[in-house]
C-alpha positions as CSV (number, residue, x, y, z in Angstrom):
1,M,127.5,40.0,63.4
2,L,128.4,39.7,67.1
3,T,129.1,36.2,68.3
4,S,128.3,35.0,71.8
5,F,130.6,36.3,74.4
6,S,132.6,34.0,76.7
7,P,131.9,34.7,80.4
8,K,135.1,36.6,80.8
9,V,134.7,38.7,77.6
10,K,131.0,39.2,78.3
11,G,131.6,40.9,81.6
12,T,134.2,43.2,80.2
13,T,132.1,44.0,77.2
14,L,129.1,44.8,79.3
15,I,131.1,47.2,81.3
16,Y,132.3,48.9,78.1
17,A,128.7,49.2,76.8
18,I,127.3,50.6,80.0
19,F,130.2,53.0,80.3
20,Y,129.7,54.2,76.8
21,G,126.0,54.5,77.4
22,I,126.4,56.7,80.5
23,I,128.9,59.0,78.8
24,C,126.8,59.2,75.7
25,H,123.6,60.2,77.3
26,L,125.2,62.4,80.0
27,T,127.0,64.5,77.4
28,F,124.0,64.5,75.1
29,V,121.7,66.0,77.7
30,I,124.3,68.5,78.9
31,A,125.0,69.6,75.3
32,V,121.3,70.1,74.6
33,I,120.8,72.1,77.8
34,A,124.0,74.2,77.0
35,M,122.6,75.0,73.5
36,I,119.2,76.1,74.8
37,Y,120.7,78.2,77.6
38,H,123.5,79.9,75.9
39,M,121.6,80.8,72.7
40,F,118.8,82.1,74.8
41,Y,121.2,84.7,76.2
42,G,122.9,85.4,72.9
43,M,126.1,83.5,73.8
44,Q,126.8,86.1,76.5
45,K,126.9,83.6,79.4
46,S,129.6,81.4,77.9
47,F,132.9,80.8,79.8
48,G,135.5,81.8,77.2
49,N,137.7,84.7,78.2
50,F,139.6,85.6,75.1
51,E,139.4,89.1,73.8
52,G,140.1,90.9,70.5
53,T,141.9,88.9,67.8
54,L,142.3,85.9,70.1
55,A,138.6,85.8,70.6
56,I,137.9,86.0,66.9
57,I,140.3,83.1,66.2
58,A,139.1,81.0,69.1
59,N,135.4,81.5,68.3
60,G,136.0,80.9,64.6
61,A,137.6,77.6,65.4
62,L,134.7,76.7,67.7
63,I,132.0,77.5,65.2
64,I,133.7,75.9,62.2
65,Q,134.7,72.6,63.9
66,F,131.2,71.5,64.4
67,P,129.9,71.4,60.8
68,L,133.3,70.2,59.5
69,V,133.8,67.3,61.9
70,H,130.1,66.4,62.0
71,S,130.0,66.2,58.2
72,F,133.2,64.2,58.1
73,L,132.0,61.6,60.6
74,L,128.8,61.1,58.6
75,S,130.9,60.4,55.5
76,K,132.1,57.0,54.4
77,R,135.7,57.8,55.7
78,G,134.2,59.1,59.0
79,Q,132.2,55.9,59.5
80,K,135.3,53.8,59.0
81,L,137.1,55.9,61.7
82,L,134.2,55.5,64.1
83,N,134.5,51.7,63.6
84,F,137.9,51.9,65.3
85,L,136.9,54.0,68.3
86,G,136.4,51.6,71.1
87,P,137.3,48.0,72.1
88,K,138.2,46.0,69.1
89,N,135.5,43.4,69.3
90,V,132.6,45.9,69.7
91,A,133.9,49.2,68.2
92,R,131.8,48.8,65.1
93,S,128.6,48.1,67.0
94,L,129.3,51.1,69.3
95,A,129.8,53.5,66.2
96,T,126.5,55.3,66.6
97,T,127.2,55.8,70.3
98,S,130.7,57.1,69.6
99,F,129.3,59.5,67.0
100,T,126.8,60.9,69.5
101,I,129.5,61.3,72.2
102,I,131.8,63.2,69.7
103,A,128.9,65.4,68.4
104,S,127.8,66.2,72.0
105,M,131.4,67.1,73.0
106,Q,131.7,69.4,69.9
107,L,128.5,71.2,70.9
108,L,129.6,71.5,74.5
109,F,132.9,73.1,73.5
110,L,131.2,75.5,71.1
111,F,128.6,76.7,73.6
112,M,130.5,76.5,76.8
113,F,133.8,78.0,75.7
114,W,132.7,80.8,73.4
115,S,134.3,84.1,74.2
116,P,131.5,86.8,74.4
117,S,131.9,90.0,72.6
118,K,129.5,92.0,74.8
119,I,128.0,93.5,71.7
120,V,124.3,93.4,72.3
121,Y,121.6,94.6,69.8
122,E,118.4,96.2,70.9
123,M,115.1,94.8,69.7
124,P,113.6,97.0,67.0
125,H,110.1,96.4,68.3
126,E,109.1,95.7,71.9
127,F,106.6,93.0,71.1
128,L,109.5,90.8,69.8
129,G,110.7,90.5,73.3
130,Y,107.5,88.6,74.1
131,I,107.1,86.6,70.9
132,L,110.7,85.4,70.3
133,P,111.0,83.4,73.6
134,I,107.8,81.6,72.7
135,L,108.9,80.8,69.2
136,Y,112.3,79.8,70.5
137,F,110.9,77.1,72.9
138,I,108.4,76.0,70.2
139,S,111.3,75.4,67.9
140,W,113.0,73.2,70.6
141,I,109.8,71.3,71.1
142,L,109.6,70.6,67.4
143,L,113.2,69.5,67.4
144,I,112.4,67.0,70.2
145,I,109.4,65.7,68.3
146,A,111.4,65.4,65.1
147,T,114.2,63.5,67.0
148,V,111.6,61.0,68.4
149,D,110.0,60.6,64.9
150,A,113.4,59.9,63.4
151,G,114.2,57.2,65.9
152,L,115.3,58.2,69.3
153,E,117.6,55.2,69.7
154,V,119.7,56.4,66.7
155,Q,119.6,60.1,67.4
156,S,120.5,59.7,71.1
157,G,123.3,57.1,70.5
158,A,121.5,54.4,72.3
159,L,121.4,52.0,69.3
160,G,125.1,51.2,69.7
161,W,125.5,50.4,73.4
162,V,122.1,48.8,73.7
163,S,122.9,46.4,70.8
164,V,126.1,45.4,72.5
165,L,124.2,44.7,75.7
166,A,121.7,42.6,73.7
167,N,124.6,40.8,72.0
168,R,123.4,41.6,68.5
169,K,124.3,43.6,65.5
170,P,122.8,47.2,65.5
171,I,119.7,47.3,63.4
172,F,118.7,50.7,62.1
173,P,115.0,51.5,62.2
174,P,112.9,51.8,59.0
175,L,112.9,55.0,57.0
176,P,111.0,57.6,59.0
177,T,107.9,58.8,57.1
178,K,105.5,59.5,59.9
179,G,104.8,62.5,62.1
180,L,106.9,65.5,61.0
181,Y,108.6,63.4,58.4
182,S,105.2,63.1,56.6
183,M,105.4,66.9,55.9
184,I,109.1,67.5,55.2
185,R,112.2,65.3,54.7
186,H,114.4,67.0,57.2
187,P,112.5,68.2,60.3
188,I,115.5,68.0,62.6
189,Y,117.5,70.4,60.5
190,A,114.4,72.6,60.0
191,S,113.6,72.8,63.7
192,F,117.2,73.6,64.6
193,F,117.2,76.3,61.9
194,L,114.1,77.8,63.5
195,A,115.8,77.7,66.9
196,V,118.9,79.6,65.8
197,I,116.8,82.4,64.1
198,T,114.3,82.9,67.0
199,V,116.7,83.4,69.8
200,P,115.3,86.0,72.3
201,S,118.7,87.9,72.7
202,W,120.5,89.1,69.6
203,T,124.2,89.9,69.9
204,A,127.1,90.0,67.5
205,D,128.0,86.5,68.8
206,Q,124.6,85.1,68.2
207,L,124.5,86.6,64.7
208,V,127.7,84.7,63.8
209,V,126.4,81.5,65.3
210,S,123.0,81.8,63.6
211,L,124.5,82.5,60.2
212,I,126.9,79.6,60.2
213,L,124.7,77.0,61.9
214,G,121.7,78.2,60.0
215,A,123.5,77.8,56.7
216,Y,124.6,74.3,57.8
217,C,121.0,73.4,58.5
218,I,120.0,74.5,55.1
219,F,122.7,72.8,53.0
220,A,123.7,69.7,55.1
221,P,120.5,67.9,54.3
222,I,121.7,67.7,50.6
223,L,124.4,65.3,51.8
224,K,121.9,63.5,54.0
225,D,119.7,62.9,51.0
226,R,122.6,61.2,49.3
227,R,123.3,59.0,52.3
228,L,119.7,58.0,52.7
229,M,119.5,57.2,49.0
230,K,122.4,54.8,49.3
231,R,120.9,53.2,52.5
232,Y,117.2,52.9,51.4
233,G,117.4,53.0,47.6
234,D,114.1,53.2,45.7
235,E,112.2,53.5,48.9
236,Y,113.9,56.8,49.7
237,L,113.6,58.0,46.1
238,K,109.8,57.5,46.2
239,Y,109.6,59.3,49.6
240,K,111.8,62.1,48.3
241,N,109.7,62.6,45.2
242,I,106.5,63.2,47.3
243,T,108.0,64.9,50.4
244,P,109.4,68.5,50.3
245,Y,112.9,69.4,51.5
246,M,112.3,71.6,54.5
247,I,109.3,73.8,53.8
248,P,105.9,72.0,54.2
249,V,104.4,72.8,50.8
250,K,103.2,70.6,48.1
251,N,106.1,69.0,46.3
252,I,106.4,70.0,42.6
253,K,107.3,66.5,41.6
254,N,104.0,65.3,43.1
255,T,101.9,67.6,40.8
């Protein structure tokens, strides 16, 4: 637990915390905007300029780095690494903020520096051109709601730097079971999955992005179930047994 700061250390620590908070929330907002914008246009507005084989290699690295690094940082080894990223006396407390900064930067690199293929698919039916944009933005609204339900302070990275400002150990919120979490266990993943499959513009690039990120949204919650089981124990087991995975249907274990 954090001890009281001396006047000299306190001033330096406060600067670190505020700096981390500004970088965290700035990159978080820009990353979200970049995702919404670039997927809306089927990844054709990105700034990468590689072509041919180089484009395939560069884009492959960009799309793979997110699930691999993201999953690693959520693991026990990744958490240990996060505890060393920052000033020694507060790095552990800033871990959630550091995680959000890294995740946001990963998404920024993916969506900003993708090299477009210019291969655009025509909609098989004209009405999809009207329906998909609506479904796309509904998916993002659901994602925002799910993020708030999960605990905005954790999801946005605020928990870390705010705890340092308050001179206390970060305290994670209770297990979320209200709102969208009363219907499914992983509404954030489910909402993002809907976002990647309801994009208004379908291209070869977007197809690759949707397949890989969509698969990650489906399978990553398996690992999250394990992490939450370790954190909340029997409380999470009870919740898991009565709440479906990602589809809001009656859980078989509850019959």
